[in-house]
C-alpha positions in Angstrom: 84.9 74.7 100.2 83.0 77.6 101.7 81.2 80.1 99.6 83.6 82.9 100.4 86.6 81.0 99.2 84.8 79.9 96.0 83.9 83.6 95.2 87.5 84.6 95.9 88.9 81.9 93.6 86.4 82.9 90.9 87.6 86.5 91.1 91.2 85.4 90.9 90.4 83.3 87.8 88.8 86.2 86.0 91.7 88.5 87.0 94.1 85.9 85.5 92.0 85.9 82.3 92.4 89.6 82.0 96.1 89.4 82.4 96.4 87.0 79.5 95.5 89.9 77.1 93.6 87.4 74.8 91.2 89.6 72.8 89.0 86.6 71.9 88.6 85.6 75.6 88.0 89.2 76.7 85.4 89.7 74.0 83.7 86.5 75.1 83.6 87.6 78.7 82.2 91.0 77.7 79.6 89.4 75.4 78.3 87.2 78.2 78.4 90.1 80.7 80.6 88.3 83.2 81.7 91.5 84.9 78.2 92.6 85.9 77.7 89.9 88.5 81.2 90.8 89.8 80.2 94.4 90.2 77.0 93.3 92.0 79.0 91.0 94.3 81.3 93.9 95.1 78.4 96.2 96.0 76.7 93.5 98.1 79.7 92.1 100.0 82.0 95.1 100.4 81.0 95.9 103.9 81.1 92.3 105.2 84.1 90.5 103.7 87.4 92.3 103.5 89.2 89.6 101.6 86.5 89.5 98.9 86.3 93.3 98.8 90.1 93.4 98.3 89.9 90.8 95.5 87.2 92.8 93.8 89.3 96.0 94.0 92.2 94.1 92.4 89.9 92.9 89.7 88.8 96.4 88.8 92.4 97.6 88.9 93.3 94.8 86.4 90.4 95.9 84.2 91.8 99.5 84.3 95.3 98.4 83.4 94.0 96.3 80.5 91.9 99.1 79.1 94.9 101.5 79.3 97.0 99.0 77.4 94.4 98.8 74.6 94.2 102.6 74.1 
């Protein structure tokens, strides 16, 4: 599996975790700062890989939706 596909699969996995609306899982992800490397990946790869950039945008959109649901 190439690196780009592995990164895309990882982003899809975390996006699915967000959609589960499991507070324990989300707190665990926040505690271990899982989203910081995703942000760094987005900044680093946004100009090179359109598929990865699109997945990152979908991830942040999912975060926004989850935060709205909690408020």
